Backbone as numpy.savetxt, mean C-alpha at the origin, in Angstrom:
# Nx Ny Nz CAx CAy CAz Cx Cy Cz
5.86 1.63 10.53 4.92 2.75 10.20 6.08 4.25 10.05
6.92 3.83 9.72 8.29 4.95 9.53 7.52 6.36 8.77
6.86 5.95 7.49 6.09 7.37 6.86 5.08 7.65 8.08
4.31 7.29 9.25 3.38 8.33 9.98 4.31 9.00 11.06
5.61 8.93 11.09 6.43 9.29 12.13 7.18 10.80 11.98
6.39 10.95 10.33 7.41 12.29 10.31 6.85 13.42 11.19
7.87 14.03 10.99 7.31 15.24 12.13 7.93 16.98 11.59
7.49 17.88 11.97 8.04 18.93 11.49 8.10 19.47 10.12
7.23 19.18 9.10 5.77 18.94 9.64 5.42 17.83 9.66
3.95 17.46 9.83 3.54 16.08 9.70 3.45 15.29 8.69
3.01 14.21 8.39 2.52 13.73 6.98 1.44 14.39 6.89
0.46 14.58 7.08 -1.27 15.13 6.35 -0.62 16.62 6.14
0.06 17.72 7.08 0.30 19.07 6.61 1.47 19.20 4.62
2.32 18.08 5.04 3.10 18.19 4.07 2.50 17.62 2.64
1.77 16.78 2.76 0.81 16.12 1.54 -0.03 17.21 1.04
-1.13 18.14 2.38 -1.62 19.47 1.77 -0.88 20.18 1.36
0.07 20.58 1.47 1.13 21.63 1.16 1.73 21.56 -0.42
1.91 20.21 -0.53 2.60 19.54 -1.90 1.20 19.48 -2.95
0.19 19.35 -2.77 -1.49 19.47 -3.59 -1.60 17.76 -3.72
-0.96 16.96 -2.86 -1.26 15.47 -2.88 -2.05 14.97 -2.56
-3.30 14.18 -3.21 -4.35 13.92 -2.52 -4.16 12.19 -2.40
-4.37 11.66 -0.82 -3.90 10.46 -0.82 -5.78 9.57 -1.11
-5.55 8.57 -2.43 -6.23 8.03 -2.21 -6.70 7.27 -1.00
-6.33 6.08 -0.22 -6.45 5.57 0.60 -4.83 5.38 1.51
-5.12 5.30 2.95 -3.99 4.23 3.65 -4.79 3.82 5.07
-4.21 2.38 5.36 -4.84 1.65 6.26 -5.10 2.20 7.61
-4.15 3.38 7.86 -3.91 3.96 9.44 -4.49 5.21 9.05
-4.54 5.69 8.32 -5.01 7.21 8.10 -6.85 7.47 7.57
-6.98 6.81 6.70 -7.84 6.94 5.97 -9.54 6.42 7.07
-10.56 7.19 6.37 -11.73 6.30 7.23 -12.29 5.58 6.61
-12.16 5.38 5.06 -12.51 3.98 4.54 -12.24 2.63 5.29
-12.46 1.87 5.54 -12.53 0.51 5.46 -13.49 -1.00 4.92
-13.05 -1.91 5.26 -13.59 -3.06 4.26 -13.90 -2.72 2.92
-15.56 -2.96 2.40 -16.35 -2.61 1.26 -15.05 -1.16 0.91
-15.42 -0.09 1.81 -14.87 1.27 1.34 -13.85 1.50 0.46
-13.07 0.58 1.54 -11.62 0.47 0.75 -11.59 -0.18 -0.14
-11.61 -1.20 -0.32 -11.64 -2.32 -1.85 -12.97 -1.28 -2.72
-13.59 -0.90 -2.88 -13.96 0.24 -3.64 -13.79 1.49 -4.08
-12.33 1.55 -3.77 -11.03 2.68 -4.10 -10.71 1.70 -4.82
-9.94 0.79 -4.37 -8.78 -0.29 -5.54 -9.64 -0.77 -6.89
-11.02 -0.73 -6.19 -11.54 -0.84 -7.76 -11.46 0.07 -8.66
-12.09 1.05 -7.93 -11.84 2.58 -8.93 -10.65 2.53 -9.65
-9.51 2.40 -8.84 -8.16 2.36 -9.64 -8.16 1.68 -10.71
-8.98 -0.09 -10.81 -8.27 -1.13 -11.10 -9.18 -0.91 -12.33
-10.38 -0.53 -12.73 -10.95 -0.13 -13.76 -10.82 0.98 -14.37
-9.64 2.12 -13.77 -9.41 3.38 -14.55 -9.86 4.54 -13.94
-11.04 4.35 -13.62 -12.27 5.46 -12.79 -11.18 6.65 -12.00
-10.34 5.57 -11.01 -9.34 7.29 -10.28 -8.10 6.22 -11.20
-7.25 7.83 -11.24 -5.93 7.41 -11.29 -4.72 7.71 -10.32
-3.67 6.63 -10.30 -3.25 6.61 -9.50 -1.69 7.14 -9.68
-0.96 8.11 -9.48 0.05 8.43 -9.57 1.34 7.98 -9.04
0.83 7.83 -7.55 2.03 6.94 -7.08 1.73 5.87 -5.95
1.97 5.01 -5.88 1.68 3.70 -4.89 3.15 3.48 -3.93
2.56 3.66 -2.70 3.76 3.97 -1.80 3.30 2.56 -0.96
4.40 1.38 -0.88 4.30 0.46 -0.22 5.17 0.45 1.02
4.67 0.43 2.04 5.40 0.81 3.37 5.05 -0.41 4.39
6.10 -1.38 4.67 6.39 -2.84 5.52 6.60 -3.76 4.71
6.72 -4.80 5.15 7.31 -6.11 3.50 6.18 -6.87 3.33
5.97 -7.09 2.19 4.91 -7.77 1.97 5.49 -9.87 1.94
4.26 -10.27 2.46 4.25 -11.69 3.05 4.43 -12.60 1.55
5.06 -13.79 1.26 5.28 -14.14 0.47 4.80 -15.77 0.52
4.69 -16.19 1.88 4.56 -17.20 1.83 3.06 -17.83 2.29
2.69 -19.44 2.54 3.85 -20.19 2.11 3.66 -20.39 0.54
5.11 -21.05 0.40 5.32 -21.50 -0.69 5.59 -20.62 -2.20
5.33 -19.57 -1.66 5.13 -18.26 -2.89 3.95 -17.44 -3.40
3.29 -18.30 -2.29 1.59 -17.96 -2.90 0.80 -16.47 -2.38
1.38 -15.80 -1.03 1.29 -14.93 -0.42 0.01 -15.04 0.20
-0.34 -16.20 0.96 -1.58 -16.42 1.33 -1.74 -16.26 2.62
-0.46 -16.00 3.32 -0.46 -15.95 5.10 -0.96 -14.18 5.05
-0.60 -13.54 3.95 -1.51 -12.21 4.49 -2.36 -12.04 2.74
-3.87 -12.22 3.43 -5.01 -12.33 2.17 -5.48 -10.86 2.87
-5.94 -9.87 1.54 -6.82 -8.77 1.68 -8.13 -8.65 2.56
-8.63 -8.82 3.64 -9.50 -8.80 3.97 -10.99 -8.60 3.07
-12.25 -9.32 3.06 -12.91 -9.31 1.97 -13.22 -9.77 0.57
-11.60 -9.93 -0.07 -11.08 -10.54 -1.42 -10.84 -11.57 -1.54
-10.26 -12.48 -0.64 -9.43 -13.43 -1.00 -8.34 -13.91 -1.50
-7.98 -12.22 -1.52 -6.81 -12.39 -2.75 -5.40 -12.23 -1.77
-4.45 -12.78 -1.57 -2.96 -12.32 -1.08 -2.87 -10.45 -1.10
-2.45 -9.77 -0.47 -2.15 -8.39 -1.01 -0.88 -8.13 -1.34
0.00 -9.31 -1.55 1.16 -8.94 -2.80 0.48 -8.99 -4.26
-0.64 -9.64 -4.13 -1.23 -9.65 -5.71 -2.03 -8.37 -5.81
-2.28 -8.09 -4.98 -3.28 -6.45 -5.26 -2.01 -5.61 -5.44
-0.67 -5.35 -4.67 -0.06 -4.67 -4.91 0.71 -4.73 -6.08
0.87 -6.10 -6.18 1.61 -6.25 -7.79 0.61 -5.61 -9.20
-0.44 -5.93 -8.78 -1.84 -5.30 -9.79 -2.09 -3.46 -9.96
-1.69 -3.46 -8.79 -1.68 -1.84 -8.34 -0.42 -1.54 -9.10
0.74 -1.69 -9.05 2.16 -1.14 -9.16 2.06 -1.16 -10.29
1.70 -1.95 -11.50 1.10 -1.87 -12.74 0.23 -0.75 -12.96
-0.69 -0.01 -12.83 -1.20 0.77 -12.98 -0.54 2.23 -12.53
0.32 1.88 -11.64 0.43 3.61 -11.17 1.76 3.62 -11.60
1.81 5.26 -11.93 3.13 6.13 -12.59 4.34 5.63 -11.89
4.31 6.26 -10.30 5.27 5.65 -9.57 4.99 4.77 -8.49
5.71 3.89 -8.15 5.93 3.52 -6.86 7.36 3.48 -6.00
6.65 3.33 -4.87 7.63 3.88 -3.52 7.49 2.55 -2.70
8.77 2.48 -2.41 8.92 1.88 -1.19 9.09 2.30 -0.06
9.04 2.32 1.52 8.83 3.43 2.29 9.22 2.37 3.45
10.28 2.82 3.63 11.18 2.34 4.88 12.15 0.98 4.68
12.82 0.88 5.04 13.39 -0.67 4.99 12.85 -2.38 4.82
11.90 -1.90 5.66 11.19 -3.04 5.21 10.24 -3.72 4.15
10.25 -2.57 3.11 9.20 -2.58 2.15 10.50 -2.54 1.01
11.76 -1.47 1.20 12.65 -1.91 0.20 13.16 -3.21 0.53
13.77 -3.99 1.21 14.47 -4.88 1.81 13.91 -6.05 2.40
12.69 -5.70 2.91 12.04 -6.99 3.20 11.77 -7.26 4.68
12.62 -6.89 5.22 12.43 -7.07 6.95 12.64 -8.17 7.30
12.03 -8.52 8.35 12.04 -10.27 9.03 11.57 -11.47 8.15
10.73 -10.85 7.48 9.80 -11.72 6.34 11.06 -12.27 5.34
11.88 -11.79 5.18 12.98 -12.02 4.01 14.26 -12.44 4.40
13.85 -12.73 5.57 15.37 -12.85 6.45 15.66 -14.56 5.75
14.80 -15.39 5.63 14.89 -16.52 5.06 14.84 -17.77 6.09
15.29 -19.27 5.95 14.76 -19.59 6.38 15.07 -19.99 7.50
């Protein structure tokens, strides 16, 4: 959650002053469940433009590369599949923090 710990200015102030409109964030957005999924679906359909996809934290790939250890609630699909699909639609993809960039503990191996 390194991005959420930003100070002077805080994350929301920084976004507002830069003209950045955040579509969804698991810790900051009001939308949850089906409302959050609706945002993802609007991006998938092309109704919403995704300029930047920021991934914070590592993505679980197990067991055996399926990603089923971390399924996005209400979809039956592994989170890593969603990230792959949305990444293909985004103008830019940013790995935020060392876990997103290098995998953290989940990428440490056997």
